[in-house]
C-alpha angles and dihedrals in degrees: 000000000000091000089054090053088050089051093048099049102027136237101290097045091045090054090049091050092047091050090050091049093050094046091052102038109024106134093010134105097260128179136214088256090059090053093048092050091054090050092049091054094046094044095040091226140105119256094188094117091039088062088074087081086069100037102041126065124218136057117271117241112216124195123191136187135162142211128205133206109192092182094060095026092236131143124192120200115198124199132184128182134194136169133187120189130211089277089059091240120135117250130223115259116281128220104254120183112209116198106202146166137180120242127199125216092273094051096257120139116245117199113216131198109262095042118123115239088243093052089236125131118183119221107199103148133072090249124015138170128204121196126211133175144185119255121235094262092054091049092051091050090056100252111163119206089212088067092055122096121208109225106202136196094015115184087020088279094183134020098239139129102253132194130174137174093253116157120222088256090056093052091047090052091053092046091053103039112021115109091203113099093208093052093047093048093045092049090055092050093048093050091050092048092050093052093047093050092044092052092049093052096037113021093188093059118134128270110278092254096168091054093046092047092049092048090048091051092050091052097043096044093050115127141166091283094053118108106241092196091056092045092052090048093050094047097046115103109237116257116256090247089063092050089049090061091062092068118086097191133026113351113233092217100171094049092041093054091049095047093047090052091049092050093051093047091047092053092045093051096043093048100037095120093048093048090047090055091048092049092053098043107032108076132152110249094222140002089246123103119267132139092242095050091044088058093047091051092048092052093042092051091048089052090050092054094047093046092050090048092050092048094050091047088058091052093257097127093146092056092045091051092048091050092053093042092053091048090056093046092051094045116122097179141041094253093062094043092052092045090057092047092049092052092046092050097041093050095035092233123184091247093060100099092041093055095045091048092051091047093050091047091053100039105022092118095047108093099201093044091054090049087058092051092051089049092052091055094047092050097061105117104225134094094250090067089084089067092044089055092046089053092050090053085073093047113123090237095052115097122179088203091061106085094196092052090050091049091048094053110021097025092053091050092048100044106028108028111058092159091065098034094051098052108158093237091060095239091132093051092047092050093049094044093050091052092047088053091054094044093050090080098041107031111011094173092056091045091053091052093050094053093063097093091056092054093070093063092130089068092066137069119283095259095054093038091055093052093047092048091051091054091049091050090051090051091048089059095056112121112243092014109184118256093241093053093042095053094048095046094044092052092049095049095051 
């Protein structure tokens, strides 16, 4: 909310309002209203409608589209907003600042008539249209408004759910050329989501060429000024838990897991040469902590994982295993060691047991380091992970009375590994339920947090939903069931 006020009134006026607020209320019991009044005075504007962000529940959903007239050189940008709260009642329109720009086919910004100097347009009605046009010089130089792409909500200017009629080519253009980290990252996520949904509805759909081309451009155009953390974020395939959130009804878990795996393998194989170059050239300068070296390690570890995946997909398991083994041997920090272990576990490489054994020998007495090892095992996205977790429950270093150890192993399986948890035979549900039963007497708060994944049984197919519901009903019948568990289970079973 405060960032939106900053966006609406600008840097200087925001600083003046903040100084006024601190001078009046420092050391006192101030309220949000006090803060808003100071900002109104500094910005010389009314924030009456903006107060709906504090008085109305729900997240606004904003839809945008645009129309172009190349003859007149005009572009119309249409917005609509809606919001329904938990009571299913419609909300009054919010004040939504939209930071925007227009990008040509080569990624250059084009300033149109009608734009504010700040690049901010304020959507404060249910439906609203903004008009922009080329100036005479732009018309004479042959600029066509139809070639321009509106880039909306730059710098994450408002916390809304946003949808727009962008084509794949538009998203690829933003991913390649935008200087805004949020826009680039969001474009990557949207392209991935589109491919996943297309593959689920039409398995024979084409290779996601726009996504591959954009990723290849990001890798090949990388230079010393590029942000390696941002690049690694853009090029990372979204976790399956993120894809699951894009479904409003029943989650097609089996198909989703398969399609995500196909997408990742396709990207790894198509970009093998680019990732190989990154792996050889992007190295952290020292094992010490710095933002720059942290980014280099993140990108280098991503390249390792994608290279190993590509090699194994080509039947070169021995080469993939050797690559990962050497990465572990040369590691001088925990990040690189864990990256090698994750790749070995995820791809079930022949070096897996060797690396885990060496790690445990070196860090077996370090509590936090062992938590990380347990987490790596629980994160492996295949159904057999349930049995790996069950085996680790008997590990000498596992202690059910250690909440952090339980969260690292069981919590990771429950929250972050739906492929393993939701095995069709119910083994994942049974394992989780049995541990919740034991924790009910010793750590009721932890038990209540672990039951959460079972509560969403209605989001899954009938077979899985039935098994989850049965486990919840068994838990509900436990004598002396903790209040936290009882309330959550009772609400889910209604």
